[in-house]
N, C-alpha and C positions, 0 to 999 in steps of 0.2 A: 411316615413317608420319608425316604432318603432326601437329603439336601442335594440339589443338582445345579451344576453350571454347564450350560450348553456352549461348547467352544467352537462351533462351526455352524453359522447361520447366515444366509444371504438375505438382504433386503433391497428393495427397489422403490423408487418414487411411484406414487399411486398411478400416474398417467401411463407408465410403461411397465408396470409390474406384471400384468397378465401376459404381455408380449414376451417379457423376459422368461417367465415360467414356461410358456409354450416352446420357446426357443431351446431352453435347456432340456426339456423333455424330449424334444425332437433329436437333439444332439446325442443323448444317451439312449434313445428309444425306450424310455421309461415313463410310465404314467406318474405324473407329479401329484402325489396324494396329500402333501403336507400343508397346503394353504395357498393363498393368492400372492405371496411374495412381498406383502407390505409389512411394515412394522407392527401394525395392529393385528394382522394375521399371525405373525410370529408370537406375539404376546398371548393371543388366544390359544394357539396350539400348545405352547410351552406351559401355559397356565394350568392345563389339564393335569400335568404331572408335577406342578410346583417348582418349575425352574426359577431360580433366584436371579441369575445373571446370564447374559448372552453375549458372546463374541460375534459382532456383526460386521459384514464386509460386502463388497461387490468388486467386480473385475473390469478394468479398462481394456477394451480390445484395440484401442489406438491411443496414442499419446495425448491427443486433444481432449480426451474424456477424463483424464486423471484428476485435474483440479476440481472439476464439478462433482465428480463422484466423491472425492474426499470431503468436499464441503457438505454434501448430502449426508454422508456418514456422521460427520461431526454434528450436524444439525439434529439428526435423529438421536444421537447420544445426549444432546442437550435437553431434548424433549422427554427422553426416557432414561432415567438414571439406572435402569436395569442393564443398559447396553454398554458394552466395552468395544470401542471402535478400532478396527484395523483398516488402514489405508490401502490404496492401490498405487502401483507404479507400472511403468512399461519400459521394456528394454530398448525401444527405439527413441526414448528420450535422450537428450544430451547429458553427459555426466554432470555438468553444472546445474542443469535443470533438476536432475534427480537429487543432488545434494541440497538444493534450495527447497525442494518439496519435502524432503525428509525433515529438515529443520522446521518447516512450516507446520507439518502435521504433528510433530512433537509439541510445538507451541500450542496447538489446538487440543492437546491432551489425548490424542489417539495413541494406542498401545502397541501397534505392530503393523505389519505389511501382509497383504494377501497377494499371491501370484498364482496364475493358472496357466502354465506353459501350453497346454493343449488349446485353450481359447486364444491365448496371445501369440501362439505360433513361434515359440522359441525353445531350443533345447536347454534344459535346466543347467547344463554344465558348459554352455558355449561362451566364448569370449564376450559376446554382446551383452550378456547378463552380468558380467563381472563388476561393472560399474555400480549396479544396484547393491551387490553384496558388499563392496567396499564402503558404500555410503551408509549402509544399515548396520553392519556388524558392530557389536559393542553398544548399540543404541536401542534396538528393539528387535523382537523376533520376527521371522517370516513364516507364515503359514503357506505351505506349498501344496497345491494339488499334486499328487504323485500317483503314477501308474495309469493304466488303460492299455490293454493288450492290443488295441487297434492302432496305437501310435507309439512313437519312439521319443517323444519330447521329454517325458518326465518319468522315465523308468527308475526303479530303485537304484540301479547301478549309477545312473547319472546323478541322482540325488546324493548318494553316498560320496561320490567324488567331490561334490561341492562342500559337503560337511567336513571332509578331510582337508580340503584346500583352505577352508575358512574355519578354523577351530573356535574362533570367537563369535561366529555367527550361530545364533540359537535358532533352530529350525523345527517346525512341526511338519511331519509328513502325514498329510491327510489320508484317510481311508486305510488305516493300519499300515501306512507307508507305501501303498501301491495298489490302487484300485484294479482289480482283476489280474494283478501280477503278484499275488500273495506268496507264490512259491519262490519269489526272488528276494523277499525282504530280509533274508539272513545277512545280506551285505551290510546292514546297519549295526550288527552286533558289535558292541564295544565303543560305539560313537557316543560320547557323553553329551554332545551338543544336539543330538537328535531326540525329538519327542514325537508322539503320534496321537491322532484322534481316531475315534471309533466310527466316524460317519461313513455312510454308504458302503458298508462292508458286511454287516451282520445279516442283511437280507439274503446274502449269497454264500458267505463263508461258513462252512460247517462249524458248529460250536467247539468241537474238540480241536480243530485246526486253529481257530481263533484263540482258544485258551493256550495252546502250545506256543503261538507267537507271543502272547502276553508274557508267558513264563520265560521264554527265551530272551526277550528284550528287557523284561523287568516291569512289574506292574506300575512302578512309580513313573514310567515313561508314557502312560496312556491317560487320555482325557476323553470324556464323553462328548460326542458331537452329533447333531441331528441331521445336518445338511438341509435344513429347512430352506426352501419349500418342497424339497424332493420327497420327504417322508413326514408322517405324523409323529409327533413326539411320543404319544402313548405307545404306538407300535414299536418305535425304536427302543424305548425303555424296556418293553417286554422282550424284545430280541436280545437286549443286553442281559436281562435277568435270566434268560434261557441258557446263558453260559454257565450258570450255577457256580459262580465264584464265591469265595467266602464273604461274609458281611464286611470284613475289614477291607478286602480288595474292592468290593463294590463302592464303599465309601471313598476310597482313594480315587478311583476312576471317575465316579460321578461328581466328586466335589473337591476333595482335599488336594489332589494333584494340580488341578486348574487354579485353585485358590492360591497355592504357593507359586505356581508358574507366573500368574498374573500379578502377584504381589498384592492381593486383596486383603 
């Protein structure tokens, strides 16, 4: 069995987990097949395919949620050593608040930031978000939700602008760099500070097209992600194997690239 790191998983407190799962499913009009959104559900799903480590996160839809979500992620990482926590921030926070929270989550041992422009209602390259990038660059990576043909918040073009504007900002473009906008991801070519995960892509993107994107961007840029609780780990892994990459490339995307990226 291949070693696996899941670089894209959402977790929620037990009391709100099902509500969060239902809300996300409604937003994307997708049946959430992966689990109940709890840490225990994540470990059960990932355990079926032998996942060793999980990058876990949640998204604040308003500034008042940021600190409590980050405390929750930290607490779950303390309870589950398999977890690698990414914090949340919100562009409506004041710059001083953002800087203070970045230092606080670093002191808690969290490893990165997760932003979801579509949920948080901001354009990825707008001035309002710049204070986040200034506070984070050089300190930790940001995992961005990218793409969605229904919206203009997080297009590949906007993400690429941010990457060029902030060469010291290490970014992961989720969903192959552009959920349902995969024809636009060529704008990332040559951006050394951009990386990508495989989450919520392989259910829809033809294997040959997915392989072409990987080959164009470079296999070293890609990391496996489940997008739990949206999908079951075993089905996501099978979709990944359906790409029929080489054993060496499988090992890189499933494990080695994330291990190096996260400094494990």
